[in-house]
C-alpha positions as CSV (number, residue, x, y, z in Angstrom):
1,X,-15.1,-20.5,0.1
2,X,-14.6,-22.5,-3.1
3,X,-15.1,-20.3,-6.2
4,X,-14.4,-20.5,-10.0
5,X,-13.3,-17.4,-11.9
6,X,-13.1,-16.9,-15.7
7,X,-11.8,-13.9,-17.5
8,X,-12.1,-13.4,-21.3
9,X,-9.3,-11.4,-22.9
10,X,-8.5,-10.5,-26.5
11,X,-6.1,-13.3,-26.8
12,X,-6.9,-15.9,-24.1
13,X,-9.7,-17.0,-21.9
14,X,-8.4,-18.0,-18.4
15,X,-10.1,-20.0,-15.7
16,X,-9.1,-20.8,-12.1
17,X,-10.5,-22.8,-9.2
18,X,-9.9,-21.3,-5.7
19,X,-10.3,-23.0,-2.4
20,X,-9.8,-20.2,0.1
21,X,-6.3,-18.8,-0.7
22,X,-5.3,-22.0,-2.6
23,X,-5.2,-22.1,-6.4
24,X,-6.5,-25.6,-7.0
25,X,-6.7,-25.7,-10.8
26,X,-6.0,-23.4,-13.8
27,X,-6.6,-23.5,-17.5
28,X,-5.9,-21.2,-20.4
29,X,-7.4,-21.4,-23.9
30,X,-7.5,-19.1,-27.0
31,X,-10.5,-16.8,-26.9
32,X,-13.1,-17.7,-29.5
33,X,-14.8,-15.3,-31.9
34,X,-18.2,-15.9,-30.2
35,X,-16.6,-15.6,-26.7
36,X,-19.0,-18.1,-25.1
37,X,-17.4,-21.2,-26.8
38,X,-14.1,-20.3,-25.2
39,X,-15.8,-19.8,-21.8
40,X,-17.5,-23.2,-22.1
41,X,-14.2,-24.9,-23.0
42,X,-12.4,-23.2,-20.0
43,X,-15.2,-24.1,-17.6
44,X,-15.3,-27.7,-18.8
45,X,-11.5,-28.1,-18.4
46,X,-11.2,-26.4,-15.0
47,X,-14.2,-28.4,-13.7
48,X,-12.5,-31.6,-14.9
49,X,-9.2,-30.7,-13.2
50,X,-10.9,-29.5,-10.0
51,X,-13.1,-32.6,-9.6
52,X,-15.2,-32.7,-6.4
53,X,-14.0,-29.2,-5.3
54,X,-15.2,-27.7,-8.6
55,X,-18.6,-29.3,-8.2
56,X,-18.8,-27.8,-4.7
57,X,-18.1,-24.2,-5.9
58,X,-20.4,-21.7,-4.4
59,X,-20.0,-19.1,-7.1
60,X,-18.9,-18.9,-10.8
61,X,-17.7,-15.4,-11.8
62,X,-17.1,-14.3,-15.4
63,X,-15.3,-11.2,-16.6
64,X,-15.9,-10.4,-20.3
65,X,-15.0,-7.8,-22.9
66,X,-18.2,-8.7,-24.8
67,X,-20.0,-5.5,-24.1
68,X,-17.3,-2.9,-24.7
69,X,-16.3,-4.8,-27.9
70,X,-19.9,-4.4,-29.1
71,X,-19.7,-0.6,-28.7
72,X,-16.2,-0.3,-30.3
73,X,-17.1,-2.6,-33.2
74,X,-20.7,-1.2,-33.6
75,X,-22.3,-4.7,-33.6
76,X,-25.0,-6.4,-31.5
77,X,-26.5,-3.1,-30.4
78,X,-30.2,-2.2,-30.3
79,X,-31.8,1.1,-30.8
80,X,-32.4,3.3,-27.7
81,X,-34.6,6.3,-27.2
82,X,-33.4,9.2,-25.1
83,X,-36.0,10.8,-22.7
84,X,-34.5,13.9,-21.0
85,X,-36.3,15.6,-18.2
86,X,-35.0,19.2,-18.5
87,X,-37.2,21.8,-20.2
88,X,-37.1,24.8,-20.2
89,X,-33.4,24.3,-19.6
90,X,-30.7,22.1,-21.4
91,X,-32.4,22.2,-24.8
92,X,-29.5,23.6,-26.8
93,X,-27.4,20.4,-26.7
94,X,-29.6,17.5,-27.7
95,X,-29.0,13.8,-26.9
96,X,-26.6,11.9,-29.3
97,X,-25.1,15.3,-30.3
98,X,-21.4,14.3,-29.6
99,X,-21.7,10.7,-30.8
100,X,-19.7,9.3,-33.8
101,X,-21.9,9.3,-36.8
102,X,-21.6,5.6,-37.4
103,X,-22.5,4.7,-33.8
104,X,-25.4,7.1,-33.7
105,X,-26.8,5.6,-36.9
106,X,-27.0,2.2,-35.2
107,X,-28.3,3.3,-31.7
108,X,-30.3,6.5,-32.2
109,X,-33.9,5.6,-31.4
110,X,-35.1,9.2,-31.1
111,X,-34.7,12.0,-28.6
112,X,-37.6,13.4,-26.4
113,X,-37.1,16.5,-24.2
114,X,-39.9,17.2,-21.7
115,X,-40.4,19.5,-18.7
116,X,-38.6,18.6,-15.5
117,X,-35.2,18.4,-13.7
118,X,-33.6,19.8,-10.6
119,X,-31.2,22.6,-9.7
120,X,-27.9,21.7,-8.0
121,X,-29.5,22.4,-4.6
122,X,-32.6,20.2,-5.1
123,X,-34.9,23.0,-6.2
124,X,-37.1,22.2,-9.2
125,X,-36.2,23.4,-12.7
126,X,-39.8,22.5,-13.5
127,X,-42.4,20.0,-12.4
128,X,-42.3,16.8,-14.4
129,X,-44.5,17.1,-17.5
130,X,-46.3,13.8,-17.1
131,X,-48.5,14.3,-20.2
132,X,-45.4,14.9,-22.4
133,X,-43.7,11.8,-20.9
134,X,-46.8,9.7,-21.9
135,X,-46.8,11.2,-25.4
136,X,-43.1,10.3,-25.8
137,X,-43.7,6.7,-24.6
138,X,-46.5,6.3,-27.1
139,X,-44.2,7.6,-29.9
140,X,-41.5,5.1,-28.9
141,X,-44.0,2.3,-29.0
142,X,-45.1,3.3,-32.5
143,X,-41.5,3.4,-33.6
144,X,-40.8,0.0,-32.2
145,X,-38.1,1.2,-29.8
146,X,-38.2,-0.9,-26.6
147,X,-35.0,0.4,-24.9
148,X,-35.4,3.7,-23.2
149,X,-32.8,5.9,-21.4
150,X,-34.3,8.4,-18.9
151,X,-32.1,11.2,-17.8
152,X,-33.0,14.1,-15.5
153,X,-31.1,17.2,-14.8
154,X,-29.2,16.6,-11.5
155,X,-30.8,13.2,-11.0
156,X,-27.6,12.2,-9.2
157,X,-29.0,14.5,-6.5
158,X,-32.6,13.3,-6.7
159,X,-34.0,10.6,-8.9
160,X,-37.7,11.1,-8.0
161,X,-38.7,12.5,-11.4
162,X,-36.8,9.8,-13.3
163,X,-38.6,7.0,-11.4
164,X,-42.0,8.6,-11.9
165,X,-41.2,9.0,-15.6
166,X,-40.3,5.3,-15.8
167,X,-43.7,4.4,-14.2
168,X,-45.5,6.4,-16.9
169,X,-43.4,4.9,-19.7
170,X,-44.2,1.4,-18.5
171,X,-47.9,2.2,-18.4
172,X,-47.9,3.5,-22.0
173,X,-45.3,1.1,-23.4
174,X,-45.4,-2.2,-21.4
175,X,-42.6,-3.7,-23.5
176,X,-40.1,-0.9,-22.6
177,X,-36.9,-1.7,-20.9
178,X,-35.8,1.3,-19.0
179,X,-32.4,2.5,-17.8
180,X,-32.3,5.5,-15.4
181,X,-29.3,7.7,-15.4
182,X,-29.4,8.0,-11.6
183,X,-28.5,4.3,-11.5
184,X,-25.7,4.6,-14.0
185,X,-23.7,7.8,-14.0
186,X,-22.3,10.6,-11.9
187,X,-22.7,14.3,-11.9
188,X,-22.4,15.7,-15.5
189,X,-25.6,15.7,-17.6
190,X,-24.3,14.8,-21.1
191,X,-21.8,12.2,-19.9
192,X,-24.3,10.6,-17.6
193,X,-26.9,10.6,-20.4
194,X,-24.4,9.0,-22.8
195,X,-23.6,6.3,-20.4
196,X,-27.3,5.6,-19.9
197,X,-27.9,5.4,-23.6
198,X,-25.0,3.1,-24.1
199,X,-26.4,0.8,-21.4
200,X,-29.8,0.8,-23.0
201,X,-28.3,0.0,-26.4
202,X,-26.7,-3.1,-24.9
203,X,-29.7,-4.7,-23.3
204,X,-30.5,-7.2,-26.1
205,X,-26.9,-8.3,-26.1
206,X,-26.7,-8.5,-22.3
207,X,-29.8,-10.7,-22.3
208,X,-28.4,-13.2,-24.8
209,X,-24.9,-13.1,-23.3
210,X,-26.3,-13.9,-19.8
211,X,-28.3,-16.7,-21.2
212,X,-25.3,-18.2,-23.0
213,X,-23.1,-17.9,-19.8
214,X,-25.8,-19.7,-17.8
215,X,-26.1,-22.4,-20.4
216,X,-22.4,-23.0,-20.2
217,X,-22.6,-23.2,-16.4
218,X,-25.5,-25.7,-16.7
219,X,-23.7,-27.8,-19.3
220,X,-20.7,-28.2,-17.0
221,X,-23.0,-29.7,-14.3
222,X,-22.3,-26.9,-11.8
223,X,-24.9,-25.6,-9.4
224,X,-22.8,-22.5,-8.5
225,X,-24.5,-19.1,-8.7
226,X,-23.4,-17.0,-11.7
227,X,-21.9,-13.6,-11.3
228,X,-20.3,-11.0,-13.7
229,X,-17.4,-8.8,-12.7
230,X,-17.6,-5.0,-12.8
231,X,-15.4,-2.1,-13.8
232,X,-14.4,-1.3,-10.2
233,X,-13.1,-4.8,-9.4
234,X,-16.3,-6.0,-7.8
235,X,-19.0,-8.4,-8.8
236,X,-22.8,-8.4,-9.5
237,X,-25.4,-11.1,-9.7
238,X,-26.0,-12.0,-13.4
239,X,-29.5,-10.4,-13.2
240,X,-28.0,-7.0,-12.2
241,X,-25.2,-7.3,-14.7
242,X,-27.8,-8.0,-17.4
243,X,-29.6,-4.8,-16.5
244,X,-26.3,-2.7,-16.3
245,X,-23.9,-4.1,-18.9
246,X,-21.9,-0.8,-19.0
247,X,-20.5,-1.6,-15.6
248,X,-18.6,-4.5,-17.1
249,X,-16.7,-2.5,-19.8
250,X,-13.3,-2.5,-18.1
251,X,-13.6,-5.7,-16.0
252,X,-10.5,-7.2,-17.6
253,X,-7.9,-4.8,-16.3
254,X,-9.6,-4.6,-12.9
255,X,-9.7,-8.4,-12.6
256,X,-6.0,-8.5,-13.2
257,X,-5.3,-5.9,-10.6
258,X,-7.5,-7.5,-8.0
259,X,-5.8,-10.8,-8.7
260,X,-2.4,-9.2,-8.4
261,X,-3.3,-7.9,-5.0
262,X,-4.5,-11.3,-3.9
263,X,-1.5,-13.3,-5.2
264,X,1.1,-10.8,-3.9
265,X,-0.5,-9.8,-0.6
266,X,0.1,-6.1,-1.5
267,X,-2.7,-3.6,-1.2
268,X,-0.8,-0.5,-2.4
269,X,1.2,-1.0,-5.6
270,X,1.4,-0.4,-9.3
271,X,0.3,-3.3,-11.5
272,X,1.5,-4.1,-15.0
273,X,-0.7,-6.6,-16.8
274,X,0.9,-7.8,-20.1
275,X,-1.5,-9.8,-22.2
276,X,-1.4,-11.0,-25.7
277,X,-2.5,-7.7,-27.3
278,X,-2.1,-4.9,-24.8
279,X,-0.2,-3.9,-21.6
280,X,-2.4,-2.3,-19.0
281,X,-0.9,-0.3,-16.1
282,X,-2.9,0.8,-13.1
283,X,-2.6,1.4,-9.3
284,X,-4.0,-0.4,-6.3
285,X,-5.4,1.5,-3.4
286,X,-6.6,-0.6,-0.4
287,X,-6.5,-3.7,-2.7
288,X,-8.8,-2.1,-5.4
289,X,-8.0,-0.3,-8.7
290,X,-7.6,3.5,-8.4
291,X,-10.7,5.0,-10.1
292,X,-10.6,7.5,-12.9
293,X,-12.2,10.9,-12.0
294,X,-12.1,12.3,-15.5
295,X,-14.3,11.8,-18.5
296,X,-13.9,8.4,-20.2
297,X,-14.4,7.9,-23.9
298,X,-15.9,4.5,-24.9
299,X,-16.1,3.9,-28.6
300,X,-15.8,7.7,-29.2
301,X,-18.6,8.5,-26.7
302,X,-17.9,10.7,-23.6
303,X,-19.0,9.0,-20.4
304,X,-18.5,9.5,-16.7
305,X,-19.2,6.5,-14.4
306,X,-17.2,3.9,-12.4
307,X,-14.1,3.1,-14.5
308,X,-10.5,2.2,-13.4
309,X,-7.7,4.6,-14.0
310,X,-5.7,2.4,-16.4
311,X,-3.3,3.3,-19.2
312,X,-3.2,0.8,-22.0
313,X,-0.6,0.5,-24.8
314,X,-0.5,-1.8,-27.9
315,X,2.2,-4.1,-26.6
316,X,1.7,-7.8,-25.7
317,X,3.0,-11.3,-26.2
318,X,1.3,-11.4,-29.6
319,X,2.6,-8.0,-30.8
320,X,4.1,-8.2,-34.3
321,X,7.8,-7.2,-34.5
322,X,9.2,-5.7,-37.7
323,X,12.9,-5.1,-38.2
324,X,13.9,-2.9,-41.1
325,X,16.0,0.0,-42.3
326,X,14.1,2.4,-40.0
327,X,14.9,0.2,-36.9
328,X,12.6,-1.9,-34.8
329,X,8.8,-1.4,-35.0
330,X,6.7,-3.0,-32.3
331,X,3.0,-3.3,-33.4
332,X,0.5,-1.9,-33.0
333,X,-0.8,-5.0,-34.8
334,X,-1.1,-8.3,-32.8
335,X,-1.7,-11.8,-33.8
336,X,-4.0,-12.0,-30.8
337,X,-5.7,-15.4,-30.2
338,X,-3.8,-16.8,-33.2
339,X,-0.5,-16.6,-31.2
340,X,-0.2,-20.4,-30.9
341,X,-0.3,-20.8,-34.7
342,X,1.4,-17.7,-36.1
343,X,4.3,-17.1,-33.7
344,X,7.7,-18.6,-34.8
345,X,8.1,-20.6,-31.7
346,X,4.8,-22.4,-32.5
347,X,5.8,-23.1,-36.1
348,X,4.4,-19.9,-37.7
349,X,6.1,-17.2,-39.8
350,X,5.3,-14.1,-37.8
351,X,7.9,-12.6,-35.4
352,X,6.2,-11.6,-32.2
353,X,7.2,-10.3,-28.8
354,X,6.8,-13.8,-27.4
355,X,9.5,-15.0,-29.9
356,X,11.8,-12.2,-28.8
357,X,11.3,-13.2,-25.1
358,X,12.2,-16.8,-25.9
359,X,15.2,-15.8,-28.0
360,X,16.4,-13.5,-25.1
361,X,16.0,-16.3,-22.6
362,X,13.2,-14.5,-20.8
363,X,10.7,-17.4,-21.4
364,X,10.7,-21.0,-22.2
365,X,7.7,-21.4,-24.5
366,X,7.2,-23.4,-27.7
367,X,10.2,-24.5,-29.8
368,X,13.2,-22.1,-29.9
369,X,14.6,-24.0,-32.8
370,X,11.9,-22.4,-35.0
371,X,13.3,-18.8,-34.4
372,X,14.7,-16.8,-37.3
373,X,15.9,-13.6,-35.7
374,X,19.4,-12.1,-35.3
375,X,20.9,-11.5,-31.8
376,X,21.2,-7.7,-32.4
377,X,17.5,-7.6,-33.3
378,X,16.7,-9.4,-30.1
379,X,18.7,-7.0,-28.0
380,X,17.2,-4.0,-29.7
381,X,13.7,-5.3,-29.2
382,X,14.1,-6.1,-25.6
383,X,15.4,-2.5,-25.0
384,X,12.5,-1.1,-26.9
385,X,10.0,-3.2,-25.0
386,X,11.5,-2.3,-21.6
387,X,11.6,1.4,-22.4
388,X,8.0,1.4,-23.5
389,X,6.8,-0.4,-20.3
390,X,8.9,1.9,-18.1
391,X,7.5,5.0,-19.7
392,X,3.9,3.8,-19.3
393,X,4.5,3.0,-15.6
394,X,6.0,6.4,-15.1
395,X,3.1,8.2,-16.8
396,X,0.7,6.5,-14.3
397,X,2.6,7.6,-11.2
398,X,1.1,10.6,-9.3
399,X,4.2,11.4,-7.2
400,X,8.0,10.8,-7.1
401,X,8.1,8.2,-4.3
402,X,9.1,4.7,-5.2
403,X,6.4,2.0,-5.1
404,X,6.4,-1.7,-5.8
405,X,5.1,-3.0,-9.1
406,X,3.4,-6.4,-9.6
407,X,3.9,-8.0,-13.0
408,X,1.1,-10.2,-14.1
409,X,-0.4,-11.6,-17.3
410,X,0.8,-14.2,-19.8
411,X,3.4,-11.7,-21.1
412,X,4.7,-10.7,-17.7
413,X,8.2,-11.9,-18.8
414,X,8.4,-8.7,-20.9
415,X,8.4,-6.5,-17.8
416,X,12.0,-5.5,-16.9
417,X,13.4,-6.4,-13.5
418,X,14.3,-2.7,-12.7
419,X,12.2,0.3,-13.5
420,X,13.0,3.9,-12.5
421,X,10.7,5.0,-9.7
422,X,9.8,1.4,-8.8
423,X,11.1,-0.1,-5.5
424,X,10.8,-3.7,-6.7
425,X,9.2,-5.7,-9.4
426,X,7.2,-8.5,-7.8
427,X,6.7,-11.6,-9.8
428,X,4.0,-13.9,-8.4
429,X,3.0,-17.5,-8.8
430,X,0.0,-18.0,-11.2
431,X,0.7,-14.5,-12.7
432,X,-0.6,-15.8,-16.0
433,X,-4.1,-16.3,-14.6
434,X,-4.2,-13.3,-12.3
435,X,-7.3,-12.0,-14.2
436,X,-9.3,-15.2,-13.5
437,X,-8.1,-15.1,-9.8
438,X,-9.4,-11.5,-9.6
439,X,-12.8,-12.6,-10.9
440,X,-13.0,-15.5,-8.4
441,X,-12.4,-13.2,-5.4
442,X,-14.5,-10.3,-6.5
443,X,-16.9,-8.7,-3.9
444,X,-20.0,-6.5,-4.3
445,X,-19.8,-2.7,-4.3
446,X,-22.0,0.3,-3.8
447,X,-21.2,3.9,-4.7
448,X,-22.8,7.3,-4.2
449,X,-21.8,10.7,-5.8
450,X,-23.9,13.6,-4.5
451,X,-23.9,17.3,-3.9
452,X,-24.9,18.4,-0.4
453,X,-25.9,22.0,0.5
454,X,-26.1,23.6,4.0
455,X,-25.1,20.3,5.6
456,X,-22.2,19.8,8.0
457,X,-19.3,17.9,6.4
458,X,-19.5,14.9,8.8
459,X,-23.2,14.6,8.3
460,X,-22.8,14.7,4.5
461,X,-20.1,12.0,4.7
462,X,-22.3,9.8,7.0
463,X,-25.3,10.1,4.7
464,X,-23.2,9.3,1.6
465,X,-21.8,6.2,3.4
466,X,-25.3,5.0,4.3
467,X,-26.5,5.5,0.7
468,X,-23.5,3.6,-0.7
469,X,-24.0,0.8,1.8
470,X,-27.6,0.5,0.9
471,X,-26.7,0.1,-2.7
472,X,-24.2,-2.6,-1.9
473,X,-26.6,-4.6,0.1
474,X,-29.3,-4.2,-2.6
475,X,-26.7,-5.6,-5.1
476,X,-26.1,-8.7,-2.9
477,X,-23.5,-7.8,-0.3
478,X,-23.6,-9.1,3.3
479,X,-24.9,-6.1,5.3
480,X,-22.7,-6.8,8.3
481,X,-19.5,-7.0,6.3
482,X,-19.6,-3.9,4.1
483,X,-16.5,-1.7,4.4
484,X,-15.6,1.7,3.0
485,X,-12.7,1.7,0.5
486,X,-12.9,5.2,-0.9
487,X,-14.1,8.6,0.4
488,X,-13.7,11.9,-1.5
489,X,-15.3,15.2,-0.8
490,X,-14.9,18.4,-2.8
491,X,-16.0,21.9,-1.6
492,X,-17.7,23.7,-4.5
493,X,-16.6,27.2,-3.7
494,X,-18.3,28.7,-6.7
495,X,-21.8,27.7,-5.4
496,X,-23.7,29.2,-2.5
497,X,-24.8,27.4,0.6
498,X,-21.5,25.6,1.6
499,X,-22.0,23.1,-1.3
500,X,-20.0,19.9,-1.0
501,X,-19.7,17.1,-3.5
502,X,-19.2,13.7,-1.8
503,X,-18.3,10.4,-3.4
504,X,-18.1,7.2,-1.3
505,X,-17.5,3.6,-2.4
506,X,-18.0,0.6,-0.3
507,X,-17.5,-3.2,-0.8
508,X,-18.5,-6.4,0.9
509,X,-18.6,-10.1,0.3
510,X,-21.6,-11.8,-1.3
511,X,-24.2,-12.5,1.3
512,X,-24.9,-15.9,-0.2
513,X,-21.4,-17.1,-0.4
514,X,-19.1,-15.4,2.1
515,X,-16.0,-13.8,0.6
516,X,-12.2,-13.5,0.3
517,X,-10.0,-10.6,1.1
518,X,-6.7,-10.1,-0.7
């Protein structure tokens, strides 16, 4: 399969053209303020370099930080209404309660609590109050709120009430764009509701971003189908990504990890991705990022959905270096996408970690003659950088055994050759565009997270696998090539009826384009 992958980072936008396992062409350009201009530039250049092979690409996959940046920076968000199916329960903690005040002021489109919801075992909390749902929908229409987040108690177990509520809202408010929590989050009412509200607040931006990406594809003359990478290292058709932008929040680190697995041939390893602004450390399991099972905060909002278990620190090639009476200070500020104009090796006046790497002989970038730094400062900086990376890697380990580590990213030269607890540091060809490689090879995923009661363990696992596979196929995976990559089951001893929580994740290549395995 011939595919093009593009990944947008805080410093650079990277592009790669793959033909099977061969990297045909690569290109790196500074990320632009509007994101899409940098994507268009990268796509134009990699298409030019790839020639006929680029024009024959079956798929174009883009990974972007656009959506998570919008939440963090409180920009480009639309108002969203919260419709919770819960009464007479769950009324003491209202929607938006734990949100930062500045973000709530932008997104809060009203909260509506109505009768409904399920118990953990599938019994009704109360029948759905359809009249109250209709009243809420009419109120939303009067307020001019078109994005609606519907959350039912234990909808991860049964989403029947959520889907009926959505039908009623559409009848009363035809312009409504509805996100159901059962499609977004896991078990945990407030965290699932928060994720659903964030998704609803991003729908305007997702629509305009998808249109801009498709315009860039069309302008390049490509007929390749457009896909967007997801948090778990997989891909979704642009229409699905447009409906669920929250699933693309952490696509950058996951793309790098998937690319590291592909380029190194390792399925089980630590990955250290050093970019221009941050260093991200995670772990590969069966070629995919280890997922976080804990609550994830996005822009100050507690959520719980598919996210990689990644630890990020403010250290990268563009990190500012200050040497003074108090010693060496690394960051946290970074010159970011202005690295090629502000770093000393590029004629600028700012001392960065890239300058330190050049002075220490770790990299041959720019013009070393422009450096103004003492040898003692260089040595002290290198020791500090290596110590910070080693500490971050150690914090991400879950046991004492030694594991290999794959160093990728434009700043991979900052990773030390020896790290305690690491059996080897693997440096791979094309490490600087591993994120774009990960985008190009991404597959489709499906996941289920449910509680089973009075069901044999094997039957629960089989049912969960079937549900996850159905979701993957619905998202575009080839039905005969879906494989299981993660299974977890947790007995819930404090609940009656032999309750068992089961989470299953499956992946498979796109049905329309075949696929690549790392």
